[in-house]
One Martini backbone bead per residue (centre of mass of N, CA, C, O) as a GRO file, in nm:
protein
  244
    1UNK     BB    1  -0.627   1.209   2.096
    2UNK     BB    2  -0.661   1.289   1.788
    3UNK     BB    3  -0.612   1.172   1.456
    4UNK     BB    4  -0.431   1.175   1.144
    5UNK     BB    5  -0.543   1.015   0.839
    6UNK     BB    6  -0.381   0.906   0.543
    7UNK     BB    7  -0.515   0.807   0.218
    8UNK     BB    8  -0.339   0.671  -0.049
    9UNK     BB    9  -0.608   0.553  -0.200
   10UNK     BB   10  -0.939   0.595  -0.149
   11UNK     BB   11  -1.040   0.317  -0.313
   12UNK     BB   12  -0.913   0.119  -0.146
   13UNK     BB   13  -1.008  -0.153   0.022
   14UNK     BB   14  -0.776  -0.169   0.225
   15UNK     BB   15  -0.747   0.126   0.305
   16UNK     BB   16  -1.039   0.157   0.407
   17UNK     BB   17  -1.030  -0.072   0.620
   18UNK     BB   18  -0.812   0.055   0.790
   19UNK     BB   19  -0.953   0.328   0.845
   20UNK     BB   20  -1.202   0.208   0.982
   21UNK     BB   21  -1.031   0.088   1.229
   22UNK     BB   22  -0.907   0.394   1.296
   23UNK     BB   23  -1.123   0.604   1.329
   24UNK     BB   24  -1.324   0.689   1.536
   25UNK     BB   25  -1.231   1.030   1.628
   26UNK     BB   26  -1.092   1.069   1.367
   27UNK     BB   27  -0.909   1.183   1.090
   28UNK     BB   28  -0.987   1.135   0.738
   29UNK     BB   29  -0.791   1.130   0.438
   30UNK     BB   30  -0.890   1.122   0.103
   31UNK     BB   31  -0.678   1.014  -0.170
   32UNK     BB   32  -0.779   1.085  -0.514
   33UNK     BB   33  -0.909   1.035  -0.790
   34UNK     BB   34  -1.201   1.160  -0.812
   35UNK     BB   35  -1.297   1.268  -0.517
   36UNK     BB   36  -1.608   1.324  -0.576
   37UNK     BB   37  -1.659   0.983  -0.581
   38UNK     BB   38  -1.643   0.924  -0.237
   39UNK     BB   39  -1.916   0.877  -0.085
   40UNK     BB   40  -1.905   0.584   0.017
   41UNK     BB   41  -1.640   0.606   0.177
   42UNK     BB   42  -1.726   0.837   0.362
   43UNK     BB   43  -1.972   0.700   0.491
   44UNK     BB   44  -1.819   0.468   0.624
   45UNK     BB   45  -1.640   0.650   0.810
   46UNK     BB   46  -1.864   0.808   0.953
   47UNK     BB   47  -1.996   0.557   1.078
   48UNK     BB   48  -1.713   0.506   1.243
   49UNK     BB   49  -1.655   0.833   1.348
   50UNK     BB   50  -1.531   1.006   1.134
   51UNK     BB   51  -1.357   1.254   0.999
   52UNK     BB   52  -1.392   1.386   0.658
   53UNK     BB   53  -1.167   1.416   0.381
   54UNK     BB   54  -1.080   1.550   0.054
   55UNK     BB   55  -0.839   1.476  -0.213
   56UNK     BB   56  -0.648   1.534  -0.486
   57UNK     BB   57  -0.483   1.236  -0.642
   58UNK     BB   58  -0.182   1.176  -0.841
   59UNK     BB   59   0.060   0.947  -0.838
   60UNK     BB   60   0.200   1.022  -1.129
   61UNK     BB   61   0.239   1.317  -1.003
   62UNK     BB   62   0.530   1.399  -0.878
   63UNK     BB   63   0.531   1.715  -0.855
   64UNK     BB   64   0.259   1.706  -0.660
   65UNK     BB   65   0.327   1.578  -0.387
   66UNK     BB   66   0.441   1.798  -0.190
   67UNK     BB   67   0.221   2.013  -0.222
   68UNK     BB   68  -0.002   1.833  -0.115
   69UNK     BB   69   0.113   1.769   0.165
   70UNK     BB   70   0.139   2.064   0.258
   71UNK     BB   71  -0.167   2.131   0.231
   72UNK     BB   72  -0.267   1.923   0.435
   73UNK     BB   73  -0.109   2.027   0.681
   74UNK     BB   74  -0.215   2.319   0.675
   75UNK     BB   75  -0.523   2.222   0.720
   76UNK     BB   76  -0.484   1.945   0.934
   77UNK     BB   77  -0.205   1.887   1.015
   78UNK     BB   78  -0.051   1.649   1.148
   79UNK     BB   79   0.065   1.328   1.072
   80UNK     BB   80   0.021   0.997   1.193
   81UNK     BB   81  -0.108   0.831   0.943
   82UNK     BB   82   0.011   0.658   0.643
   83UNK     BB   83  -0.168   0.514   0.373
   84UNK     BB   84  -0.024   0.324   0.110
   85UNK     BB   85  -0.283   0.220  -0.146
   86UNK     BB   86  -0.183   0.235  -0.421
   87UNK     BB   87  -0.246   0.078  -0.754
   88UNK     BB   88  -0.139  -0.161  -1.026
   89UNK     BB   89  -0.187  -0.453  -1.198
   90UNK     BB   90  -0.266  -0.508  -1.475
   91UNK     BB   91  -0.157  -0.658  -1.795
   92UNK     BB   92   0.054  -0.900  -1.869
   93UNK     BB   93   0.010  -0.962  -2.168
   94UNK     BB   94   0.022  -0.669  -2.262
   95UNK     BB   95   0.306  -0.601  -2.135
   96UNK     BB   96   0.467  -0.800  -2.332
   97UNK     BB   97   0.382  -0.600  -2.593
   98UNK     BB   98   0.347  -0.327  -2.415
   99UNK     BB   99   0.568  -0.108  -2.297
  100UNK     BB  100   0.391   0.120  -2.184
  101UNK     BB  101   0.233  -0.059  -1.988
  102UNK     BB  102   0.469  -0.162  -1.825
  103UNK     BB  103   0.562   0.121  -1.730
  104UNK     BB  104   0.298   0.204  -1.585
  105UNK     BB  105   0.317  -0.005  -1.363
  106UNK     BB  106   0.600   0.072  -1.253
  107UNK     BB  107   0.539   0.367  -1.194
  108UNK     BB  108   0.310   0.326  -0.985
  109UNK     BB  109   0.437   0.072  -0.806
  110UNK     BB  110   0.728   0.232  -0.776
  111UNK     BB  111   0.808   0.525  -0.847
  112UNK     BB  112   0.575   0.667  -0.691
  113UNK     BB  113   0.651   0.543  -0.419
  114UNK     BB  114   0.934   0.652  -0.388
  115UNK     BB  115   0.855   0.948  -0.394
  116UNK     BB  116   0.635   0.966  -0.168
  117UNK     BB  117   0.807   0.832   0.059
  118UNK     BB  118   1.029   1.042   0.065
  119UNK     BB  119   0.846   1.281   0.131
  120UNK     BB  120   0.722   1.160   0.387
  121UNK     BB  121   0.978   1.113   0.550
  122UNK     BB  122   1.056   1.411   0.559
  123UNK     BB  123   0.796   1.518   0.688
  124UNK     BB  124   0.797   1.341   0.949
  125UNK     BB  125   1.067   1.434   1.050
  126UNK     BB  126   0.991   1.734   1.075
  127UNK     BB  127   0.746   1.667   1.284
  128UNK     BB  128   0.853   1.406   1.474
  129UNK     BB  129   0.634   1.200   1.340
  130UNK     BB  130   0.506   0.879   1.246
  131UNK     BB  131   0.326   0.652   1.012
  132UNK     BB  132   0.396   0.398   0.777
  133UNK     BB  133   0.200   0.228   0.522
  134UNK     BB  134   0.307  -0.057   0.329
  135UNK     BB  135   0.225  -0.230   0.018
  136UNK     BB  136   0.313  -0.515  -0.076
  137UNK     BB  137   0.415  -0.852  -0.193
  138UNK     BB  138   0.463  -1.182  -0.270
  139UNK     BB  139   0.526  -1.118  -0.574
  140UNK     BB  140   0.823  -0.990  -0.474
  141UNK     BB  141   0.988  -1.225  -0.347
  142UNK     BB  142   0.924  -1.413  -0.613
  143UNK     BB  143   0.925  -1.387  -0.936
  144UNK     BB  144   0.679  -1.453  -1.174
  145UNK     BB  145   0.599  -1.520  -1.493
  146UNK     BB  146   0.279  -1.458  -1.472
  147UNK     BB  147   0.370  -1.153  -1.305
  148UNK     BB  148   0.651  -0.984  -1.358
  149UNK     BB  149   0.579  -0.687  -1.365
  150UNK     BB  150   0.440  -0.653  -1.095
  151UNK     BB  151   0.651  -0.812  -0.927
  152UNK     BB  152   0.894  -0.620  -0.983
  153UNK     BB  153   0.769  -0.372  -0.845
  154UNK     BB  154   0.736  -0.509  -0.565
  155UNK     BB  155   1.031  -0.575  -0.524
  156UNK     BB  156   1.126  -0.284  -0.520
  157UNK     BB  157   0.943  -0.183  -0.292
  158UNK     BB  158   1.037  -0.376  -0.072
  159UNK     BB  159   1.332  -0.281  -0.070
  160UNK     BB  160   1.282   0.018  -0.016
  161UNK     BB  161   1.112  -0.007   0.246
  162UNK     BB  162   1.325  -0.159   0.408
  163UNK     BB  163   1.542   0.064   0.390
  164UNK     BB  164   1.371   0.293   0.509
  165UNK     BB  165   1.322   0.165   0.783
  166UNK     BB  166   1.624   0.172   0.859
  167UNK     BB  167   1.658   0.484   0.827
  168UNK     BB  168   1.430   0.538   1.062
  169UNK     BB  169   1.587   0.428   1.272
  170UNK     BB  170   1.566   0.621   1.579
  171UNK     BB  171   1.321   0.753   1.520
  172UNK     BB  172   0.969   0.874   1.522
  173UNK     BB  173   0.967   0.704   1.261
  174UNK     BB  174   0.762   0.455   1.102
  175UNK     BB  175   0.746   0.126   0.933
  176UNK     BB  176   0.495  -0.069   0.768
  177UNK     BB  177   0.521  -0.389   0.619
  178UNK     BB  178   0.302  -0.538   0.378
  179UNK     BB  179   0.246  -0.901   0.288
  180UNK     BB  180   0.040  -1.006   0.070
  181UNK     BB  181  -0.141  -1.204  -0.094
  182UNK     BB  182  -0.399  -1.301  -0.235
  183UNK     BB  183  -0.669  -1.074  -0.312
  184UNK     BB  184  -1.010  -1.071  -0.268
  185UNK     BB  185  -1.124  -0.841  -0.518
  186UNK     BB  186  -1.156  -0.594  -0.739
  187UNK     BB  187  -0.866  -0.633  -0.872
  188UNK     BB  188  -0.927  -0.975  -0.892
  189UNK     BB  189  -1.156  -0.998  -1.067
  190UNK     BB  190  -1.189  -1.322  -1.229
  191UNK     BB  191  -0.990  -1.467  -1.059
  192UNK     BB  192  -0.820  -1.726  -0.934
  193UNK     BB  193  -0.758  -1.821  -0.638
  194UNK     BB  194  -0.509  -1.857  -0.431
  195UNK     BB  195  -0.340  -1.983  -0.207
  196UNK     BB  196  -0.384  -1.812   0.080
  197UNK     BB  197  -0.608  -1.626   0.072
  198UNK     BB  198  -0.757  -1.297   0.100
  199UNK     BB  199  -0.906  -1.019   0.239
  200UNK     BB  200  -0.931  -0.694   0.307
  201UNK     BB  201  -1.013  -0.743   0.604
  202UNK     BB  202  -0.775  -0.929   0.679
  203UNK     BB  203  -0.553  -0.729   0.613
  204UNK     BB  204  -0.650  -0.507   0.807
  205UNK     BB  205  -0.635  -0.664   1.069
  206UNK     BB  206  -0.327  -0.723   1.052
  207UNK     BB  207  -0.232  -0.431   1.028
  208UNK     BB  208  -0.350  -0.314   1.293
  209UNK     BB  209  -0.216  -0.514   1.482
  210UNK     BB  210   0.076  -0.434   1.401
  211UNK     BB  211   0.058  -0.141   1.481
  212UNK     BB  212  -0.012  -0.190   1.790
  213UNK     BB  213   0.268  -0.367   1.824
  214UNK     BB  214   0.512  -0.235   1.653
  215UNK     BB  215   0.562  -0.344   1.386
  216UNK     BB  216   0.751  -0.384   1.068
  217UNK     BB  217   0.606  -0.660   0.977
  218UNK     BB  218   0.359  -0.837   0.756
  219UNK     BB  219   0.193  -1.136   0.691
  220UNK     BB  220  -0.080  -1.226   0.447
  221UNK     BB  221  -0.079  -1.472   0.576
  222UNK     BB  222   0.152  -1.602   0.795
  223UNK     BB  223   0.215  -1.870   0.629
  224UNK     BB  224   0.379  -1.729   0.390
  225UNK     BB  225   0.657  -1.717   0.506
  226UNK     BB  226   0.740  -2.024   0.499
  227UNK     BB  227   0.650  -2.078   0.210
  228UNK     BB  228   0.857  -1.871   0.074
  229UNK     BB  229   1.110  -1.997   0.180
  230UNK     BB  230   1.068  -2.257   0.011
  231UNK     BB  231   1.023  -2.127  -0.275
  232UNK     BB  232   1.317  -2.023  -0.310
  233UNK     BB  233   1.420  -2.341  -0.356
  234UNK     BB  234   1.311  -2.371  -0.619
  235UNK     BB  235   1.350  -2.456  -0.918
  236UNK     BB  236   1.334  -2.285  -1.208
  237UNK     BB  237   1.165  -2.493  -1.381
  238UNK     BB  238   0.933  -2.481  -1.172
  239UNK     BB  239   0.876  -2.175  -1.123
  240UNK     BB  240   0.788  -2.098  -1.426
  241UNK     BB  241   0.502  -2.268  -1.371
  242UNK     BB  242   0.385  -2.078  -1.190
  243UNK     BB  243   0.130  -1.921  -1.088
  244UNK     BB  244  -0.009  -1.626  -0.975
   0.00000   0.00000   0.00000
């Protein structure tokens, strides 16, 4: 039977790459702002064999989350996989001086995620099945001075998603938490890649493999798990000098 896959953040390179790997004969719904501009993303998924629909989605419009989800289910049926792939890197230097910009990063990367994930968990429980894919980051494992605004939002999201996964345990709803390192892509264009960097395709490959194995979390690349275990032990005076 075909499945229905919802990608919240239809322009996300990682989200699109995951959907492309899950496409087959499934239906993929791309949700994003300016959804009329997703021709390239839709063409990629159709080429992979998927039926594609688009919906307008503003992650920061909290009040619109549940009505949007209800309308998607009413039109397309139960959701099998929801890939939560929206996010904002922001400008760290600007955020240190502009409180509104700092709050906008935290709102999109943490508050909006908490809201939509709570609504999604309730929806999937009601329908009795489904899988959530949530993208955290190693930036939130131990927050660095060089990107502490973004890192703090990811730290909050990581903790929330971990707790939500535990709350869903025993139900037919599961959550996969993905912790990528530095991803070389559109969002990080112009930045010097960090050690153990990956590409959106590599993150998508690891994500889909973890989904198929029924995993609860995955680090990308896997070597980052022991690396960050050791990094947690670094003295504070060393850690504050660490780059992004």
